[in-house]
Phi, psi and omega in degrees: 000322178297319180295324178295319178293320180295318178297320179296315179295320177297317178298318179296318180296313178298318179298317180296318179296313179298319178298316179298317177297319178298313179298315179301313180297318180297317179296320177297319178296320179296320179295315179298314179299318180297320178295317180296317178298317179297318180297317179296315180299316179296319179297316178296320180295319180295333183269346180283152182276122182262165176301319181298320179292319178299310181298318181296312181295318180290323176295315179299320179301311182293322178298320178287322183295316182263090184282156173290137183225164169228117187054041180071357177276128181293133183277327189265335183232146180257341184225161174296322180297316178298318178293319178302316180296334179294342181270359188311322182274353187252315188208163177284154182296330179295325177288314185294319186301325178299315180290318181294321177298323182284319189265348186229155168220148181260142170235175180299328184265007176145193183257137183234140176272125177289147178280107181198169180281155174296153179288158172301140191216173179295135176246109186294349179273343184263157177290161177205163176258140178233128181236129176280113181274317177216179181297335181240019184221130183228141175251132178240125182237129182224139175252128182228165173236139174216157180296324183282317187255351185071215178274128179220158176242135176235135182238125178248144169245128177246134179233138180255122170221089191078314175216165181281140175222155172280123182246354175195145175223129178232132176256126179246000000 
């Protein structure tokens, strides 16, 4: 009878140890899985376009577009090409070239800003609609009012290839 009781206690002890090992392994798997899920979520979050990025890119675009001048002569750039390259981290050259052609003209002695109003633009204080077009492409549409332009709609396309850039702008 004693051996039967000893075998039963040994079996219970082994079962408890195996159960503990199973729980330990399961908990480790859950921890690893939780870390992987968090990493994926953080990576996706890092790649999504935020309000701050939209405001920053549109502000930088306007800051570059409206250059400091003296008697309308641009102080920092001598050519349209040089100014276009300054936008490399903000927008594609195809988007920028339309604005530079409209707002600037080159002379032999340098680059000049035409006397005209700033274009209707993104207002970071106003609401907007954002649509995910592809995993790396987002469309942002905003309706604004201004004394100069009245009610206008501006649509931006942002594309991420390592970082976000403005890849299209449409004024409606």
